[in-house]
GUSEVEX-903561 format. One record per residue: residue number from 1; residue in one letter; chain; y, z, x of N, C-alpha, C in turn. Coordinates in steps of 0.05 Angstrom, whole numbers, plus 32768, in hexadecimal, padded with zeros to 4 digits. Example, Ala and Ser with C-alpha at 12.3 -4.5 7.8 and 13.67 -1.06 7.14 Angstrom:
ATOM; 1; a; A; 7F8E; 809C; 8108; 7FA6; 809C; 80F6; 7FBE; 809C; 8108
ATOM; 2; s; A; 7FD3; 808E; 8101; 7FEB; 808F; 8111; 8001; 809D; 8102
This chain:
ATOM; 1; m; A; 87D2; 8729; 87CB; 87DB; 873C; 87DF; 87EA; 8752; 87D1
ATOM; 2; s; A; 87E5; 876B; 87D8; 87F1; 8782; 87CB; 880E; 8784; 87D4
ATOM; 3; p; A; 881F; 8791; 87C4; 883C; 8794; 87CB; 8840; 87A2; 87E6
ATOM; 4; f; A; 882E; 87B5; 87EC; 8831; 87C3; 8806; 882F; 87B0; 881D
ATOM; 5; y; A; 881B; 879E; 881D; 8817; 878C; 8833; 882D; 8777; 8834
ATOM; 6; k; A; 8837; 876F; 881C; 884E; 875C; 881C; 8866; 8768; 8829
ATOM; 7; n; A; 886C; 8781; 8822; 8883; 878F; 882E; 887F; 8793; 884C
ATOM; 8; l; A; 8867; 8799; 8854; 8861; 879D; 8870; 8865; 8783; 8880
ATOM; 9; a; A; 885B; 876C; 8874; 885F; 8752; 8881; 887C; 874B; 8883
ATOM; 10; l; A; 888B; 8751; 886E; 88A8; 874B; 886F; 88B6; 8759; 8885
ATOM; 11; w; A; 88B1; 8773; 8888; 88BE; 8783; 889C; 88B4; 877B; 88B8
ATOM; 12; l; A; 889C; 8772; 88BB; 8892; 8769; 88D5; 88A1; 8750; 88DD
ATOM; 13; v; A; 88A6; 873E; 88CA; 88B5; 8725; 88D1; 88D1; 872C; 88D8
ATOM; 14; i; A; 88DE; 873E; 88C9; 88F9; 8746; 88D0; 88FB; 8753; 88EB
ATOM; 15; s; A; 88E8; 8765; 88F1; 88E8; 8772; 890B; 88E4; 875E; 8922
ATOM; 16; l; A; 88D2; 874A; 891E; 88CD; 8736; 8932; 88E7; 8726; 8938
ATOM; 17; m; A; 88F5; 871F; 8923; 890E; 8710; 8926; 8923; 8720; 8935
ATOM; 18; v; A; 8925; 873A; 892F; 8938; 874B; 893D; 8931; 874D; 895B
ATOM; 19; i; A; 8917; 8750; 8961; 890E; 8752; 897D; 8914; 8738; 898C
ATOM; 20; l; A; 8910; 8721; 897F; 8915; 8707; 898C; 8933; 8704; 8992
ATOM; 21; l; A; 8944; 870B; 897F; 8961; 8709; 8984; 896A; 871D; 8999
ATOM; 22; f; A; 895E; 8735; 8999; 8966; 8748; 89AD; 895E; 873F; 89C9
ATOM; 23; n; A; 8946; 8733; 89CC; 893E; 872A; 89E6; 894E; 8712; 89EF
ATOM; 24; m; A; 8957; 8701; 89DC; 8966; 86EA; 89E3; 8982; 86F1; 89EE
ATOM; 25; f; A; 898F; 8705; 89E2; 89AA; 870D; 89EA; 89AA; 8722; 8A00
ATOM; 26; n; A; 8993; 872C; 8A07; 8992; 8741; 8A1B; 897E; 873A; 8A31
ATOM; 27; r; A; 8980; 8722; 8A3B; 896F; 871A; 8A51; 8975; 8729; 8A6A
ATOM; 28; p; A; 8962; 8730; 8A7A; 8967; 873E; 8A93; 8975; 872C; 8AA7
ATOM; 29; q; A; 8987; 8736; 8AB6; 8997; 8727; 8AC9; 898A; 8727; 8AE5
ATOM; 30; e; A; 8971; 872F; 8AE7; 8962; 872E; 8B00; 8971; 873D; 8B17
ATOM; 31; g; A; 897F; 8752; 8B11; 898C; 8762; 8B25; 89A3; 8755; 8B33
ATOM; 32; r; A; 89AF; 8740; 8B27; 89C5; 8732; 8B34; 89DF; 8744; 8B32
ATOM; 33; l; A; 89EF; 8743; 8B47; 8A08; 8751; 8B49; 8A1E; 8740; 8B3D
ATOM; 34; e; A; 8A2C; 874B; 8B29; 8A42; 873C; 8B1C; 8A5A; 873F; 8B2F
ATOM; 35; t; A; 8A65; 8728; 8B37; 8A7B; 8729; 8B4A; 8A91; 8716; 8B3F
ATOM; 36; t; A; 8AAA; 871A; 8B49; 8AC0; 8709; 8B41; 8AC0; 86F0; 8B51
ATOM; 37; y; A; 8ACE; 86DC; 8B47; 8ACF; 86C2; 8B54; 8ADE; 86C5; 8B6F
ATOM; 38; s; A; 8AF2; 86D6; 8B70; 8B01; 86DA; 8B89; 8AEF; 86E7; 8B9E
ATOM; 39; q; A; 8ADF; 86FA; 8B96; 8ACC; 8706; 8BA9; 8AB8; 86F1; 8BB3
ATOM; 40; f; A; 8AAF; 86E0; 8BA1; 8A9C; 86CB; 8BA8; 8AA8; 86B8; 8BBD
ATOM; 41; l; A; 8AC2; 86B0; 8BB9; 8ACF; 869E; 8BCD; 8AD2; 86AC; 8BE8
ATOM; 42; t; A; 8AD8; 86C6; 8BE7; 8ADA; 86D5; 8C00; 8AC0; 86D6; 8C0F
ATOM; 43; s; A; 8AAA; 86DA; 8C00; 8A90; 86DB; 8C0D; 8A89; 86C0; 8C18
ATOM; 44; v; A; 8A91; 86AA; 8C0B; 8A8C; 868F; 8C15; 8A9B; 868B; 8C2F
ATOM; 45; d; A; 8AB4; 8693; 8C30; 8AC4; 8690; 8C48; 8AB9; 86A0; 8C60
ATOM; 46; k; A; 8AAD; 86B7; 8C5A; 8AA1; 86C8; 8C6F; 8A85; 86BE; 8C77
ATOM; 47; g; A; 8A7B; 86AB; 8C69; 8A60; 86A1; 8C70; 8A4A; 86B3; 8C66
ATOM; 48; e; A; 8A4F; 86C3; 8C51; 8A3B; 86D6; 8C47; 8A2A; 86CB; 8C31
ATOM; 49; v; A; 8A30; 86B2; 8C28; 8A21; 86A6; 8C12; 8A0E; 8691; 8C1D
ATOM; 50; a; A; 89F4; 8694; 8C16; 89E0; 8682; 8C21; 89D9; 866C; 8C0D
ATOM; 51; q; A; 89D9; 8672; 8BF3; 89D0; 865F; 8BDF; 89DE; 8665; 8BC5
ATOM; 52; v; A; 89E4; 864F; 8BB6; 89F1; 8652; 8B9C; 89E3; 863E; 8B89
ATOM; 53; t; A; 89E2; 8646; 8B70; 89D8; 8635; 8B5A; 89EE; 8633; 8B45
ATOM; 54; i; A; 89F9; 861C; 8B41; 8A0E; 8617; 8B2E; 8A02; 860D; 8B14
ATOM; 55; q; A; 8A08; 861C; 8AFE; 89FD; 8615; 8AE4; 8A14; 8618; 8AD0
ATOM; 56; g; A; 8A20; 8601; 8AC9; 8A37; 8601; 8AB8; 8A4E; 860F; 8AC6
ATOM; 57; s; A; 8A59; 8623; 8AB9; 8A6F; 8633; 8AC5; 8A65; 864C; 8AD3
ATOM; 58; r; A; 8A4B; 864F; 8AD5; 8A3F; 8667; 8AE2; 8A34; 8660; 8AFE
ATOM; 59; i; A; 8A37; 8673; 8B10; 8A2D; 866F; 8B2B; 8A1B; 8687; 8B31
ATOM; 60; f; A; 8A02; 8680; 8B39; 89EF; 8694; 8B42; 89EB; 868F; 8B60
ATOM; 61; g; A; 89EC; 86A4; 8B6F; 89EA; 86A0; 8B8C; 89DA; 86B6; 8B9A
ATOM; 62; k; A; 89D4; 86B0; 8BB4; 89C6; 86C2; 8BC5; 89D5; 86C5; 8BDF
ATOM; 63; q; A; 89DA; 86DE; 8BE7; 89E8; 86E2; 8C00; 89D5; 86E2; 8C18
ATOM; 64; t; A; 89E1; 86E2; 8C2F; 89D0; 86E0; 8C47; 89BF; 86F9; 8C4B
ATOM; 65; d; A; 89C8; 8710; 8C40; 89B8; 8729; 8C42; 89A3; 872B; 8C2C
ATOM; 66; g; A; 89A0; 8717; 8C1B; 898B; 8717; 8C07; 8994; 8720; 8BEB
ATOM; 67; r; A; 89AC; 872B; 8BE9; 89B5; 8734; 8BCF; 89BE; 871C; 8BBE
ATOM; 68; t; A; 89B9; 871F; 8BA4; 89C0; 8709; 8B91; 89D9; 8711; 8B81
ATOM; 69; f; A; 89E7; 86FD; 8B78; 8A00; 8702; 8B69; 8A03; 86EC; 8B54
ATOM; 70; q; A; 8A17; 86F0; 8B43; 8A1E; 86DC; 8B2F; 8A3C; 86DF; 8B29
ATOM; 71; t; A; 8A48; 86C8; 8B22; 8A64; 86C8; 8B1B; 8A6A; 86B0; 8B09
ATOM; 72; f; A; 8A82; 86AF; 8AFF; 8A8A; 8698; 8AEE; 8A9F; 8688; 8AFD
ATOM; 73; m; A; 8A9C; 866E; 8AFB; 8AAD; 865B; 8B0B; 8AC2; 864E; 8AF9
ATOM; 74; p; A; 8ADB; 8650; 8B01; 8AEF; 8640; 8AF3; 8AEE; 8623; 8AFD
ATOM; 75; r; A; 8B01; 8612; 8AF4; 8B02; 85F7; 8AFD; 8B0C; 85F7; 8B1A
ATOM; 76; d; A; 8AFA; 85F2; 8B2D; 8B01; 85F3; 8B49; 8AF3; 85DA; 8B57
ATOM; 77; t; A; 8B03; 85C5; 8B5B; 8AF8; 85AD; 8B67; 8AF2; 85B0; 8B84
ATOM; 78; d; A; 8AFD; 85C4; 8B91; 8AF9; 85C7; 8BAE; 8AE2; 85D9; 8BB5
ATOM; 79; l; A; 8AD4; 85E4; 8BA0; 8ABF; 85F7; 8BA6; 8AA8; 85EA; 8BB4
ATOM; 80; i; A; 8A9F; 85D2; 8BAA; 8A88; 85C5; 8BB6; 8A8D; 85BF; 8BD4
ATOM; 81; k; A; 8AA6; 85B5; 8BD9; 8AAD; 85AF; 8BF5; 8AAC; 85C7; 8C07
ATOM; 82; k; A; 8AB6; 85DE; 8BFC; 8AB7; 85F6; 8C0C; 8A9A; 8600; 8C11
ATOM; 83; l; A; 8A89; 85FF; 8BFD; 8A6E; 8608; 8C00; 8A5F; 85F6; 8C15
ATOM; 84; t; A; 8A64; 85DC; 8C14; 8A57; 85CA; 8C27; 8A60; 85D0; 8C43
ATOM; 85; e; A; 8A7A; 85D5; 8C47; 8A84; 85DB; 8C62; 8A78; 85F5; 8C6D
ATOM; 86; k; A; 8A72; 8608; 8C5C; 8A67; 8621; 8C65; 8A48; 8620; 8C67
ATOM; 87; g; A; 8A3D; 8609; 8C61; 8A20; 8607; 8C64; 8A10; 8615; 8C4E
ATOM; 88; v; A; 8A1C; 8618; 8C37; 8A0E; 8626; 8C20; 89FD; 8612; 8C12
ATOM; 89; e; A; 89E4; 861A; 8C0D; 89D2; 8609; 8BFD; 89DA; 8609; 8BE0
ATOM; 90; i; A; 89DD; 85F1; 8BD5; 89E8; 85EE; 8BBA; 89D2; 85E2; 8BA8
ATOM; 91; q; A; 89CF; 85EF; 8B91; 89BD; 85E4; 8B7C; 89CD; 85E3; 8B62
ATOM; 92; a; A; 89C8; 85CE; 8B52; 89D6; 85CA; 8B39; 89C1; 85C8; 8B22
ATOM; 93; k; A; 89C7; 85D6; 8B0C; 89B5; 85D6; 8AF5; 89C6; 85D0; 8ADC
ATOM; 94; p; A; 89BA; 85C3; 8AC9; 89C9; 85BF; 8AB0; 89CE; 85D9; 8AA1
ATOM; 95; e; A; 89E3; 85DA; 8A92; 89E9; 85F2; 8A83; 89D3; 85F7; 8A6E
ATOM; 96; e; A; 89CC; 8611; 8A6B; 89B7; 8618; 8A58; 89C0; 8612; 8A3B
ATOM; 97; e; A; 89AD; 8606; 8A2C; 89B3; 8600; 8A10; 899F; 8610; 89FF
ATOM; 98; t; A; 89AA; 861C; 89EA; 8999; 862C; 89D8; 8988; 8619; 89C8
ATOM; 99; p; A; 896E; 861D; 89C6; 895C; 860C; 89B6; 8966; 860A; 8999
ATOM; 100; w; A; 8961; 85F4; 898D; 896B; 85F0; 8971; 895F; 8604; 895E
ATOM; 101; y; A; 8946; 860C; 8962; 893A; 861F; 8950; 8947; 863B; 8953
ATOM; 102; m; A; 8950; 8641; 896C; 895D; 865B; 8970; 8979; 865B; 8964
ATOM; 103; s; A; 8986; 8644; 8965; 89A1; 8642; 8958; 899F; 8646; 893A
ATOM; 104; i; A; 898A; 863A; 892E; 8986; 863D; 8911; 897F; 865A; 890B
ATOM; 105; l; A; 896F; 8666; 891D; 8967; 8682; 8918; 897F; 8695; 891A
ATOM; 106; i; A; 8991; 8690; 892D; 89A8; 86A1; 8931; 89BB; 869E; 8919
ATOM; 107; s; A; 89BF; 8686; 890F; 89D2; 8681; 88F9; 89C7; 868B; 88DF
ATOM; 108; w; A; 89AD; 868A; 88DB; 89A1; 8692; 88C1; 8996; 86AE; 88C1
ATOM; 109; f; A; 8995; 86BB; 88D8; 8988; 86D5; 88D9; 8996; 86EA; 88C7
ATOM; 110; p; A; 89B1; 86ED; 88C8; 89BD; 8701; 88B6; 89B7; 86FC; 8899
ATOM; 111; m; A; 89B7; 86E3; 8890; 89B1; 86DE; 8874; 8994; 86E4; 886D
ATOM; 112; l; A; 8982; 86DC; 8880; 8966; 86E2; 887B; 8961; 8700; 887B
ATOM; 113; l; A; 896F; 870E; 888C; 896C; 872B; 888C; 8975; 8738; 8872
ATOM; 114; l; A; 898C; 872F; 8868; 8996; 873A; 884E; 8983; 8733; 8837
ATOM; 115; i; A; 8979; 871A; 8837; 8966; 8712; 8822; 894C; 8723; 8824
ATOM; 116; g; A; 8943; 8728; 883C; 892B; 8738; 883F; 892F; 8755; 8835
ATOM; 117; i; A; 8946; 8760; 883C; 894C; 877B; 8832; 894E; 877C; 8814
ATOM; 118; w; A; 895B; 8767; 8809; 895F; 8766; 87EC; 8943; 8764; 87DE
ATOM; 119; i; A; 8931; 8753; 87E9; 8917; 8750; 87DD; 8907; 876A; 87DF
ATOM; 120; f; A; 890A; 8778; 87F6; 88FC; 8792; 87F9; 8905; 87A6; 87E5
ATOM; 121; f; A; 891F; 87A9; 87E1; 8929; 87BD; 87CE; 8922; 87B5; 87B1
ATOM; 122; m; A; 8922; 879B; 87AB; 891A; 8792; 8790; 88FD; 8799; 878B
ATOM; 123; r; A; 88EC; 8796; 879F; 88D0; 879D; 879B; 88CD; 87BB; 8798
ATOM; 124; q; A; 88DC; 87CA; 87A8; 88DB; 87E7; 87A6; 88E4; 87F0; 878A
ATOM; 125; m; A; 88F8; 87E4; 877F; 8902; 87EB; 8764; 88ED; 87E4; 874F
ATOM; 126; q; A; 88DF; 87CD; 8753; 88CB; 87C6; 8740; 88B4; 87D9; 8740
ATOM; 127; v; A; 88AD; 87E2; 8759; 8897; 87F6; 875B; 889F; 8810; 874D
ATOM; 128; g; A; 88B9; 8817; 8750; 88C3; 8830; 8745; 88CA; 882E; 8728
ATOM; 129; g; A; 88C2; 8818; 871B; 88C8; 8815; 86FE; 88E3; 880B; 86F8
ATOM; 130; g; A; 88F2; 8801; 870D; 890C; 87F6; 8708; 8921; 880A; 8700
ATOM; 131; k; A; 891D; 8823; 8707; 8930; 8838; 86FF; 894B; 8834; 870C
ATOM; 132; a; A; 894A; 882B; 8725; 8964; 8828; 8733; 8975; 8813; 8726
ATOM; 133; m; A; 8969; 87FD; 871B; 8978; 87E8; 870F; 8982; 87F1; 86F3
ATOM; 134; s; A; 8976; 8805; 86E7; 897E; 880D; 86CC; 8994; 8822; 86CD
ATOM; 135; f; A; 899E; 882A; 86E5; 89B3; 883D; 86E7; 89CD; 8832; 86DA
ATOM; 136; g; A; 89D9; 8841; 86C8; 89F1; 8838; 86BB; 89ED; 8824; 86A4
ATOM; 137; k; A; 89D4; 881D; 869F; 89CE; 880A; 8689; 89C9; 8819; 866F
ATOM; 138; s; A; 89D4; 880E; 865A; 89D1; 881B; 8640; 89B4; 881B; 8637
ATOM; 139; r; A; 89AA; 8832; 862D; 898F; 8834; 8623; 898E; 8833; 8604
ATOM; 140; a; A; 89A4; 882B; 85F8; 89A5; 882A; 85DB; 8992; 8815; 85D0
ATOM; 141; r; A; 8984; 881B; 85BA; 8972; 8808; 85AE; 897E; 87FD; 8594
ATOM; 142; l; A; 897D; 87E3; 8592; 8987; 87D6; 857A; 8970; 87D1; 8567
ATOM; 143; l; A; 8972; 87DD; 854E; 895E; 87D9; 853A; 8961; 87BD; 852F
ATOM; 144; s; A; 894C; 87AD; 8530; 894D; 8791; 8527; 894E; 8790; 8509
ATOM; 145; e; A; 8955; 8778; 84FF; 8957; 8775; 84E2; 893C; 8777; 84D5
ATOM; 146; s; A; 8927; 8773; 84E5; 890C; 8775; 84DA; 8904; 8791; 84D3
ATOM; 147; s; A; 8913; 87A5; 84DF; 890D; 87C1; 84D9; 8915; 87C7; 84BD
ATOM; 148; r; A; 8909; 87DB; 84B2; 890E; 87E3; 8496; 892B; 87EC; 8493
ATOM; 149; k; A; 8939; 87E0; 8480; 8955; 87E7; 847B; 8956; 8802; 846D
ATOM; 150; v; A; 8968; 8814; 8477; 896B; 882E; 846B; 8986; 882F; 845D
ATOM; 151; t; A; 8987; 883A; 8445; 89A0; 883D; 8436; 89A2; 885B; 842D
ATOM; 152; f; A; 89B8; 8860; 841F; 89BD; 887C; 8416; 89A7; 8884; 8402
ATOM; 153; q; A; 899A; 8871; 83F5; 8985; 8879; 83E2; 896D; 8885; 83F0
ATOM; 154; d; A; 896A; 887F; 840A; 8953; 888A; 8419; 8959; 88A6; 8424
ATOM; 155; v; A; 8972; 88AE; 8421; 897A; 88C9; 842B; 897C; 88DC; 8413
ATOM; 156; a; A; 896B; 88EF; 8413; 896B; 8902; 83FD; 897F; 8919; 8402
ATOM; 157; g; A; 898C; 8921; 83EC; 899F; 8937; 83EF; 89B9; 892F; 83FD
ATOM; 158; i; A; 89C7; 8942; 8408; 89E0; 8940; 8416; 89F3; 892B; 8409
ATOM; 159; d; A; 89F7; 892E; 83EE; 8A08; 891C; 83E0; 8A25; 891D; 83E9
ATOM; 160; e; A; 8A2E; 8935; 83F1; 8A49; 8938; 83FA; 8A4E; 8928; 8414
ATOM; 161; a; A; 8A3A; 8928; 8426; 8A3D; 8919; 843F; 8A3D; 88FB; 8439
ATOM; 162; k; A; 8A2E; 88F2; 8425; 8A2D; 88D6; 841E; 8A48; 88CD; 8414
ATOM; 163; e; A; 8A55; 88DE; 8403; 8A6F; 88D7; 83F8; 8A84; 88D5; 840E
ATOM; 164; e; A; 8A83; 88E8; 8421; 8A96; 88E7; 8437; 8A92; 88CF; 8449
ATOM; 165; l; A; 8A7A; 88C6; 844C; 8A74; 88AF; 845D; 8A77; 8895; 844F
ATOM; 166; q; A; 8A7C; 8895; 8435; 8A7E; 887C; 8426; 8A96; 886C; 8430
ATOM; 167; e; A; 8AAC; 887A; 8437; 8AC3; 886C; 8442; 8ABD; 885E; 845C
ATOM; 168; i; A; 8AAC; 886B; 846D; 8AA4; 885E; 8486; 8A94; 8845; 8480
ATOM; 169; v; A; 8A83; 8846; 846C; 8A74; 882E; 8464; 8A86; 8818; 845C
ATOM; 170; e; A; 8A9A; 881E; 844B; 8AAD; 880A; 8442; 8ABD; 87FE; 8459
ATOM; 171; f; A; 8AC4; 880F; 846C; 8AD3; 8805; 8483; 8AC1; 87F2; 8494
ATOM; 172; l; A; 8AA8; 87F9; 8498; 8A96; 87E7; 84A7; 8A91; 87CD; 8499
ATOM; 173; k; A; 8A91; 87CD; 847E; 8A8D; 87B5; 846F; 8AA5; 87A2; 8471
ATOM; 174; d; A; 8ABD; 87AD; 846E; 8AD5; 879D; 846E; 8AEB; 87AC; 847C
ATOM; 175; p; A; 8AEC; 87AB; 8497; 8B00; 87BA; 84A6; 8B1C; 87AF; 84A2
ATOM; 176; k; A; 8B1F; 8795; 849C; 8B3A; 8789; 8498; 8B48; 8795; 8480
ATOM; 177; k; A; 8B39; 879E; 846C; 8B46; 87AA; 8455; 8B55; 87C3; 845C
ATOM; 178; f; A; 8B4B; 87D1; 8471; 8B58; 87EA; 8479; 8B6E; 87E5; 848E
ATOM; 179; t; A; 8B68; 87D2; 84A0; 8B7C; 87CC; 84B6; 8B95; 87C0; 84AA
ATOM; 180; r; A; 8B93; 87B1; 8494; 8BAB; 87A6; 8488; 8BBE; 87BC; 847E
ATOM; 181; l; A; 8BB3; 87D2; 8476; 8BC3; 87E9; 846D; 8BCA; 87FC; 8483
ATOM; 182; g; A; 8BC4; 87F5; 849C; 8BCB; 8806; 84B2; 8BB6; 881A; 84BA
ATOM; 183; g; A; 8B9E; 8817; 84AF; 8B88; 8829; 84B6; 8B7E; 8824; 84D2
ATOM; 184; r; A; 8B74; 8839; 84DF; 8B6A; 8837; 84FA; 8B4B; 8838; 84F9
ATOM; 185; i; A; 8B40; 882A; 850D; 8B23; 882A; 850F; 8B19; 8845; 8517
ATOM; 186; p; A; 8B07; 8852; 8509; 8AFD; 886C; 8511; 8AEE; 886B; 852B
ATOM; 187; k; A; 8AF2; 887E; 853D; 8AE4; 887F; 8556; 8AC7; 8887; 8553
ATOM; 188; g; A; 8AC0; 8894; 853E; 8AA5; 889C; 8539; 8AA4; 88B2; 8525
ATOM; 189; v; A; 8A8B; 88B9; 851E; 8A87; 88CF; 850B; 8A72; 88E2; 8517
ATOM; 190; l; A; 8A79; 88FB; 8517; 8A67; 890F; 8523; 8A57; 891C; 850D
ATOM; 191; l; A; 8A3D; 8919; 850D; 8A2B; 8925; 84FA; 8A1F; 893E; 8507
ATOM; 192; v; A; 8A23; 8955; 84FB; 8A1A; 896E; 8506; 8A04; 8979; 84F4
ATOM; 193; g; A; 89F0; 8983; 8501; 89DA; 8990; 84F2; 89C3; 8996; 8504
ATOM; 194; a; A; 89B1; 89A6; 84FA; 8999; 89AE; 850A; 8987; 8996; 850D
ATOM; 195; p; A; 8975; 8996; 8521; 8962; 8980; 8524; 8951; 897C; 850B
ATOM; 196; g; A; 894D; 8963; 8503; 893B; 895E; 84ED; 8948; 895E; 84D2
ATOM; 197; t; A; 8963; 8960; 84D1; 8971; 8962; 84B7; 897A; 8946; 84AD
ATOM; 198; g; A; 8974; 8931; 84BC; 8979; 8916; 84B2; 8992; 8909; 84BC
ATOM; 199; k; A; 899D; 8912; 84D3; 89B5; 8906; 84DE; 89B1; 88E9; 84E6
ATOM; 200; t; A; 899B; 88E3; 84F4; 8996; 88C7; 84FC; 8990; 88B6; 84E4
ATOM; 201; l; A; 8982; 88C1; 84D0; 897C; 88B2; 84B8; 8995; 88AB; 84A9
ATOM; 202; l; A; 89A8; 88BE; 84A8; 89C1; 88BA; 849B; 89D2; 88A4; 84A9
ATOM; 203; a; A; 89D1; 88A5; 84C4; 89DF; 8890; 84D3; 89D3; 8875; 84CE
ATOM; 204; r; A; 89B9; 8873; 84CC; 89AC; 8859; 84C6; 89B3; 8850; 84AA
ATOM; 205; a; A; 89B6; 8863; 8498; 89BE; 885D; 847D; 89DA; 8851; 847C
ATOM; 206; i; A; 89EC; 885C; 848C; 8A07; 8851; 848D; 8A07; 8834; 8496
ATOM; 207; a; A; 89F8; 882F; 84AC; 89F6; 8813; 84B6; 89E8; 8801; 84A1
ATOM; 208; g; A; 89D4; 880C; 8493; 89C7; 87FC; 847F; 89D9; 87F5; 8467
ATOM; 209; e; A; 89E9; 8809; 845E; 89FB; 8804; 8448; 8A11; 87F0; 844F
ATOM; 210; a; A; 8A1A; 87F2; 8468; 8A30; 87E0; 8471; 8A25; 87C5; 847B
ATOM; 211; g; A; 8A0B; 87C3; 8480; 8A00; 87AA; 848A; 8A08; 87A3; 84A6
ATOM; 212; v; A; 8A09; 87B8; 84B7; 8A11; 87B4; 84D3; 89FA; 87BD; 84E5
ATOM; 213; p; A; 89F9; 87B5; 84FE; 89E3; 87BD; 8510; 89E3; 87DB; 8515
ATOM; 214; f; A; 89CC; 87E5; 851B; 89C9; 8802; 8521; 89BD; 8805; 853D
ATOM; 215; f; A; 89CB; 8813; 854E; 89C1; 8819; 8569; 89B8; 8836; 856A
ATOM; 216; s; A; 89A1; 883A; 8577; 8996; 8855; 8579; 8993; 885D; 8596
ATOM; 217; i; A; 899C; 8875; 859D; 899A; 8880; 85B8; 8997; 889E; 85B7
ATOM; 218; s; A; 8986; 88A9; 85C8; 8981; 88C6; 85C8; 8996; 88D4; 85D9
ATOM; 219; g; A; 899A; 88ED; 85D3; 89AE; 88FD; 85E1; 89A8; 8900; 85FF
ATOM; 220; s; A; 898F; 8901; 8606; 8988; 8904; 8622; 8990; 88ED; 8633
ATOM; 221; d; A; 8994; 88D5; 8627; 899C; 88BD; 8637; 89B8; 88BF; 8640
ATOM; 222; f; A; 89C8; 88D1; 8635; 89E4; 88D4; 863D; 89E6; 88E5; 8656
ATOM; 223; v; A; 89D1; 88F3; 865D; 89D2; 8906; 8674; 89CE; 88F6; 868E
């Protein structure tokens, strides 16, 4: 299956789950009028209630004029007696229980949604060459030991530069010899010159003479 169809199937599943949850929490109330418990008792006393259905703490009823209503019932032990005296038809139903699979869906839906979004963005980044994941990541290349070692003998000319850099080589070889005397670690050396004059080759020669790793990075990677 191509990545496009995989992403499409993933978003279809997520959309279906969202629709199911939306329908579950937004069931239509069949046009019932929400009324207070006090108003309900008043209607019962006036004989305006024809039928009630008690389901847990909820009461659904129908008035004598055909209008339907609903309310919530507190603990009232005298309610059944009062309804019976007024001739109200009484029905009782067990309280609705959420199916086990819906409970699992509700509890796991946020995590599944986050996982789905994470998988989608990971696939998008893979398609895009992983550029988003490489943001802030160093692009420096480490020349392995198998690469040809470069020394000052491979650098022709610029003898004065070699002499000035000899102290840097000695420091890289044995930094403790300088730190014991109070010397500070140099922050770096700036090699200035036109392109193609051997600045990178000279830097590799310094690393080769000192026997330390050499990292290479282009100037455009700093932008």
